[in-house]
C-alpha positions as CSV (number, residue, x, y, z in Angstrom):
1,M,11.9,172.6,83.9
2,I,9.7,171.7,81.1
3,K,6.1,173.0,81.1
4,L,3.0,172.9,79.3
5,P,2.6,175.6,77.3
6,S,1.2,178.8,78.8
7,R,-1.6,180.8,77.4
8,S,1.4,183.1,75.9
9,D,2.4,180.3,74.5
10,W,-0.5,178.7,72.9
11,S,-0.7,180.5,69.3
12,R,3.1,180.3,68.9
13,I,3.0,176.7,68.7
14,G,2.0,174.6,65.7
15,P,-1.6,173.4,65.1
16,D,-1.0,170.1,65.2
17,F,1.2,169.8,68.5
18,R,-2.0,171.6,69.9
19,H,-4.5,169.0,68.7
20,M,-2.0,166.4,70.3
21,L,-1.7,168.1,73.4
22,L,-5.4,168.4,73.9
23,A,-5.8,164.9,72.4
24,T,-3.7,163.5,75.2
25,L,-5.4,165.6,77.5
26,F,-8.9,164.5,76.9
27,F,-7.7,160.7,76.6
28,G,-5.8,161.6,80.0
29,A,-9.4,162.3,81.6
30,A,-11.2,159.3,80.3
31,S,-8.3,157.2,81.1
32,G,-8.2,158.9,84.9
33,I,-11.8,158.1,85.3
34,F,-11.6,154.5,84.7
35,M,-8.6,153.4,86.4
36,S,-9.5,155.4,89.6
37,T,-12.9,153.9,89.8
38,L,-12.2,150.1,88.1
39,N,-11.7,148.2,91.1
40,N,-14.7,149.7,93.1
41,Y,-16.7,149.4,90.5
42,L,-15.5,145.4,90.2
43,S,-16.2,145.0,93.9
44,D,-18.9,147.1,94.7
45,V,-21.1,146.1,91.6
46,H,-19.9,143.0,90.5
47,A,-18.8,141.6,93.8
48,L,-15.6,140.1,92.6
49,D,-13.2,138.7,95.0
50,A,-9.3,138.4,94.0
51,S,-9.2,135.2,92.1
52,A,-12.0,136.6,89.9
53,R,-10.5,139.9,89.9
54,G,-7.4,138.0,88.7
55,W,-9.2,136.1,86.0
56,L,-10.3,139.3,84.6
57,E,-7.4,140.3,83.4
58,F,-7.2,137.8,80.9
59,P,-10.0,139.5,78.5
60,R,-9.4,142.6,79.7
61,E,-5.8,142.1,78.5
62,L,-6.7,140.1,75.5
63,P,-6.6,143.0,73.1
64,G,-3.1,143.9,73.9
65,F,-2.0,140.5,73.1
66,L,-4.3,140.9,69.6
67,I,-3.0,144.2,69.0
68,I,-0.1,143.4,66.7
69,G,-2.6,141.8,64.1
70,V,-4.9,144.7,64.6
71,S,-2.3,147.0,64.4
72,A,-1.0,145.2,61.1
73,L,-4.5,145.4,60.0
74,L,-5.5,148.8,60.5
75,L,-2.3,149.9,59.0
76,S,-3.0,148.8,56.0
77,F,-5.7,151.1,55.2
78,M,-5.2,154.1,58.0
79,R,-2.3,155.9,59.1
80,E,-1.4,156.3,63.1
81,A,-3.6,159.4,63.8
82,R,-7.1,157.9,62.5
83,M,-6.0,154.9,64.3
84,A,-6.0,157.0,67.2
85,A,-9.2,158.4,66.5
86,L,-10.7,154.9,65.9
87,A,-9.4,154.1,69.3
88,M,-11.4,156.7,71.1
89,L,-14.3,155.8,69.4
90,L,-14.3,152.1,70.8
91,T,-13.1,153.8,74.2
92,S,-16.6,155.7,74.6
93,L,-18.5,152.9,73.4
94,G,-16.7,150.8,76.1
95,A,-17.3,153.2,79.1
96,L,-21.0,153.8,77.9
97,G,-21.5,150.1,78.0
98,L,-19.8,149.5,81.5
99,G,-21.7,152.5,83.0
100,I,-25.1,151.5,81.6
101,V,-25.5,148.2,80.2
102,A,-23.2,146.0,81.8
103,R,-25.1,144.7,84.6
104,D,-24.0,140.9,84.8
105,T,-20.8,139.1,84.0
106,A,-20.8,138.7,80.3
107,L,-21.6,141.9,79.5
108,L,-19.3,143.0,82.1
109,I,-16.7,140.9,79.8
110,V,-17.7,142.3,76.7
111,F,-17.5,146.1,77.4
112,I,-14.0,145.5,79.0
113,V,-13.0,144.0,75.9
114,V,-14.5,147.2,74.0
115,W,-12.9,149.5,76.5
116,S,-9.3,147.7,76.3
117,M,-9.0,147.4,72.6
118,G,-9.4,151.0,72.4
119,D,-7.0,151.5,75.0
120,H,-4.3,149.1,73.5
121,I,-4.5,150.9,70.1
122,I,-3.7,154.2,71.5
123,F,-0.7,153.1,73.0
124,A,0.2,151.5,69.8
125,V,0.4,154.6,68.0
126,E,0.4,157.3,70.7
127,G,4.6,157.3,70.8
128,P,5.0,157.4,67.0
129,I,2.6,160.2,66.9
130,G,4.9,162.1,69.4
131,L,8.0,161.3,67.8
132,T,7.0,162.9,64.9
133,L,6.5,166.1,66.8
134,A,9.8,166.1,68.6
135,K,13.5,167.2,67.2
136,R,16.0,164.5,67.5
137,G,17.8,164.5,70.9
138,N,15.0,166.1,72.6
139,E,12.4,162.8,72.0
140,G,12.0,162.3,75.8
141,R,11.4,166.3,76.7
142,R,8.4,165.9,74.0
143,L,7.3,162.7,75.0
144,G,7.5,163.7,78.4
145,Q,5.2,167.0,77.6
146,L,2.7,165.0,76.2
147,G,2.9,162.9,79.5
148,G,2.5,166.3,81.7
149,A,-0.8,166.7,79.4
150,R,-2.1,163.4,79.9
151,N,-1.6,163.8,83.7
152,F,-3.4,167.4,83.6
153,G,-6.4,165.5,81.9
154,T,-6.4,162.9,84.6
155,I,-6.4,165.6,87.5
156,L,-9.8,167.1,85.6
157,G,-10.8,163.4,85.5
158,V,-10.2,162.3,88.6
159,A,-11.8,165.4,90.1
160,G,-14.7,165.1,88.2
161,V,-15.2,161.6,89.7
162,W,-14.6,163.0,93.4
163,G,-17.3,166.2,92.7
164,L,-19.9,163.5,91.2
165,A,-19.3,161.0,94.3
166,K,-19.8,163.7,96.7
167,V,-22.9,165.1,95.1
168,W,-24.8,161.8,93.9
169,G,-22.6,159.0,95.7
170,D,-20.8,156.0,93.7
171,R,-22.9,156.6,90.4
172,F,-20.9,154.6,88.2
173,D,-23.1,155.4,85.3
174,L,-22.3,159.2,85.6
175,F,-18.3,158.1,86.2
176,Y,-18.5,156.2,82.8
177,G,-20.8,158.7,81.4
178,L,-18.2,161.7,81.7
179,A,-15.4,159.3,80.5
180,A,-17.1,158.5,77.3
181,V,-17.5,162.5,76.5
182,C,-13.8,162.7,77.1
183,A,-12.7,160.1,75.1
184,L,-14.9,161.5,72.0
185,A,-13.4,164.7,72.3
186,A,-9.8,163.2,72.2
187,G,-10.9,161.4,69.1
188,W,-12.1,164.7,67.7
189,H,-8.5,166.0,68.3
190,Y,-6.7,162.8,66.7
191,M,-9.0,163.3,64.0
192,H,-7.4,166.8,63.0
193,L,-4.1,165.7,63.1
194,K,-1.7,166.5,59.9
195,V,1.6,164.8,61.3
196,A,1.1,161.5,60.0
197,E,0.1,163.0,56.1
198,T,3.7,163.9,56.3
199,V,5.8,160.9,57.3
200,A,6.3,157.8,55.6
201,R,3.5,155.0,56.1
202,S,4.7,152.6,58.7
203,R,5.5,149.1,57.7
204,R,2.5,146.8,58.5
205,L,4.5,143.8,60.8
206,V,8.3,143.9,62.0
207,I,9.6,141.3,64.1
208,K,13.4,141.6,64.3
209,K,16.4,140.0,66.3
210,K,17.8,143.2,66.9
211,Y,14.9,144.6,68.8
212,G,15.1,141.9,71.4
213,I,15.7,143.9,74.4
214,F,12.8,146.1,73.6
215,Y,10.6,143.1,73.6
216,A,12.1,141.9,76.9
217,I,11.8,145.4,78.6
218,S,8.1,145.6,77.0
219,A,7.4,142.1,79.0
220,L,9.0,143.6,82.0
221,F,6.4,146.3,81.6
222,G,3.4,143.8,81.9
223,V,4.6,142.6,85.1
224,R,4.5,146.5,86.5
225,K,1.1,147.3,84.7
226,Q,-0.5,144.2,86.1
227,I,0.7,144.6,89.7
228,F,-0.2,148.2,89.6
229,L,-3.7,147.9,87.8
230,A,-4.9,144.7,89.2
231,F,-3.4,144.2,92.6
232,G,-2.0,147.4,93.8
233,G,-5.4,149.1,94.0
234,W,-6.8,145.5,94.9
235,V,-4.7,145.7,98.4
236,L,-6.4,149.3,99.3
237,V,-10.1,148.5,97.9
238,S,-10.0,144.8,99.4
239,L,-8.0,144.8,102.4
240,H,-8.1,147.9,103.8
241,G,-11.5,148.9,102.3
242,V,-10.8,152.3,100.7
243,P,-13.9,154.1,99.2
244,V,-13.6,155.2,95.8
245,T,-13.5,158.6,96.7
246,T,-9.9,158.1,98.3
247,I,-8.8,156.5,95.5
248,A,-9.6,159.1,93.2
249,L,-8.1,161.6,95.4
250,L,-4.9,159.2,95.4
251,Y,-4.9,159.6,91.7
252,F,-5.5,163.1,91.6
253,I,-2.3,163.5,93.9
254,A,-0.4,161.3,91.5
255,A,-1.6,163.0,88.4
256,A,-0.8,166.6,89.8
257,L,3.1,165.0,90.6
258,G,2.7,163.9,87.0
259,V,2.2,167.2,85.7
260,L,5.7,168.3,87.0
261,V,7.2,165.3,87.2
262,R,6.5,163.8,83.5
263,P,8.6,166.7,81.7
264,L,11.4,166.2,84.0
265,L,11.5,162.4,83.5
266,G,11.6,163.0,79.8
267,D,14.4,165.5,80.2
268,V,16.3,163.0,82.7
269,I,15.9,160.2,79.7
270,D,17.7,162.5,77.6
271,W,20.0,163.6,79.5
272,V,21.5,160.0,81.5
273,G,19.7,157.5,78.7
274,E,17.2,154.9,78.9
275,R,19.7,152.1,79.9
276,I,20.0,153.9,83.7
277,V,16.1,155.0,83.7
278,L,14.7,152.0,83.1
279,A,17.3,149.9,85.7
280,V,16.6,152.5,88.2
281,D,12.5,151.9,87.3
282,E,13.4,148.3,88.2
283,V,14.9,148.9,91.6
284,M,11.8,151.3,92.7
285,L,9.2,148.6,91.6
286,L,11.0,146.3,93.8
287,V,10.4,148.9,96.8
288,I,7.0,149.1,96.0
289,C,6.5,145.6,95.6
290,L,7.9,144.7,99.0
291,M,5.9,148.1,100.4
292,Y,2.6,146.1,99.4
293,A,4.0,142.7,100.8
294,F,4.8,143.7,104.2
295,V,3.3,147.1,105.1
296,T,0.1,147.7,106.9
297,D,0.0,151.0,107.8
298,V,-2.6,152.4,105.0
299,R,-0.8,155.7,104.8
300,I,2.0,154.2,103.5
301,L,0.6,152.2,101.1
302,Y,-1.2,155.6,99.7
303,G,2.7,156.5,99.0
304,A,3.4,153.3,97.4
305,Y,0.1,153.5,94.8
306,I,1.2,157.3,94.1
307,L,5.1,156.6,93.6
308,D,4.1,153.5,91.2
309,S,1.7,156.0,89.4
310,V,3.8,158.6,88.8
311,L,6.8,156.0,87.8
312,F,4.7,154.7,85.3
313,A,5.5,157.8,83.0
314,L,9.1,156.1,82.3
315,R,7.3,154.0,79.9
316,I,8.3,156.6,77.2
317,A,12.0,155.7,77.6
318,R,11.2,152.2,75.7
319,T,9.9,154.3,73.0
320,T,12.7,156.4,72.8
321,Y,15.3,153.8,73.3
322,L,13.0,152.1,70.0
323,K,13.7,155.2,67.8
324,K,17.5,155.2,68.7
325,I,17.8,151.6,67.6
326,A,15.4,151.5,64.8
327,D,16.5,150.8,61.4
328,D,13.8,152.9,59.6
329,P,11.0,155.2,61.1
330,S,8.6,153.0,59.6
331,D,9.6,150.1,61.8
332,I,8.3,151.9,64.9
333,T,4.5,151.4,64.8
334,P,4.6,147.7,64.2
335,T,7.6,147.1,66.7
336,I,5.6,148.9,69.4
337,S,2.7,146.8,68.8
338,V,4.6,143.6,68.8
339,G,5.9,144.7,72.1
340,I,2.7,145.6,73.5
341,T,1.4,141.8,72.6
342,V,4.8,140.7,74.4
343,D,3.8,142.2,77.7
344,H,0.6,141.1,77.4
345,V,1.7,137.2,77.2
346,V,3.0,138.4,80.7
347,A,-0.4,140.6,81.5
348,M,-2.9,137.8,80.6
349,S,-0.9,135.0,82.5
350,L,0.3,136.4,85.5
351,P,-2.3,138.2,87.1
352,I,-4.3,134.4,87.1
353,L,-1.0,133.0,88.7
354,S,-1.4,136.0,91.3
355,G,-5.1,135.6,92.1
356,W,-4.6,131.9,93.0
357,L,-1.3,132.8,95.0
358,W,-3.2,135.6,96.9
359,E,-6.3,133.3,97.9
360,N,-4.2,130.3,99.0
361,Y,-1.5,132.0,100.6
362,G,-1.7,135.5,101.0
363,H,-1.3,138.5,98.9
364,Q,2.2,138.8,100.2
365,Y,3.2,135.8,97.5
366,V,1.7,137.9,94.7
367,F,4.2,140.7,95.4
368,L,7.2,138.9,96.3
369,L,7.2,137.1,92.7
370,A,6.7,140.4,91.2
371,G,9.6,141.7,93.1
372,G,11.7,138.7,91.9
373,I,10.7,139.3,88.6
374,A,11.9,143.0,89.3
375,V,15.5,141.9,90.1
376,I,15.8,140.1,87.2
377,G,14.5,143.2,84.7
378,F,17.0,144.8,86.6
379,F,20.0,142.9,84.7
380,V,17.7,142.9,81.3
381,C,17.7,146.5,81.4
382,L,21.8,146.5,81.8
383,Q,21.8,145.2,78.7
384,I,20.8,148.1,76.6
385,R,22.5,149.6,74.2
386,V,22.2,153.0,72.3
387,P,24.3,153.4,69.3
388,A,26.1,157.1,68.8
389,P,23.8,159.2,66.9
390,P,24.8,160.0,63.1
391,P,25.9,163.7,62.4
392,L,23.0,166.0,62.9
393,A,21.3,167.0,59.7
394,A,19.1,170.3,59.4
395,E,15.6,169.2,60.6
396,A,12.6,170.6,60.7
397,E,11.3,172.6,63.8
398,A,9.1,170.0,65.8
């Protein structure tokens, strides 16, 4: 099993990989704090119902829809590492705004958008940065290692939420203040990355028919994301009254499993290929949706929540697939940006429909809809084809 570098290994890995590991760890901490507290924050502080929760996904996901233009603009005068640092600054500002300033719905939306813009910029560039640190044939392994670092950071962030909540109660100002500090630390490490300066500058905008399957599986990821982020946790919070400390504990368990499982899943992607991995992921998503729809035992729902969180790691298969079919490495970042925009067409519209279904017909229909889309996704993923790699040339050590 692949593991994160031990203390004895630390001095032997390159400075870029060290900075990338630490940046990913601190970003994981900030993200873990945010995701483990968001539904409770929206319910307890802003008293949102399921319909309002669905509508909030529109502005929250708007930066992802706009990322194709934002990425093209930023790539015109900066490289991916600088974009990552900027993303962390926005994340920090958004966290501080939510924790200290956002006391009405208008300010809530403003700072959700600021946070989300940082979140989506980092999603556009973290994969390409990670790929520059990988040898050919080991892309899944490298991205899996970084995923393990993110999960370890999530453990630390969620542990911080749990500890603060035990001592001071549900103090969202403290939660999001801690998230802001972690995001700034991540930005500092991204600023010290040198790897992006040694590779060709990415193109500003790429849209090709050849990447059609990548766009399709990006849209499918939008379904998965909105189910987990918006309504999976909402089942626990609104229907079962699960407190923030329990959600944080579930996040902690999922993150702890991810430290071990994410590097292993990276190896699985390298071993069996993206086609099988992504198709199996759709089957698992169908099972999770059926659990959310029909299971009433909250302990089983805890398991569904943890499983969905762990399987989120398989999104790296999209990135490794894109690298294998890309005409040129400079296509990768702009194509990922297009993919993020595509997945947000789904992520912005489906939650509104889902919130309406929940309020008018019951939560089961939200997850039946998502399960039906997962069935379609299974057959889409079976269409993935990866060309045979060219003869292996001499490569620099990653």
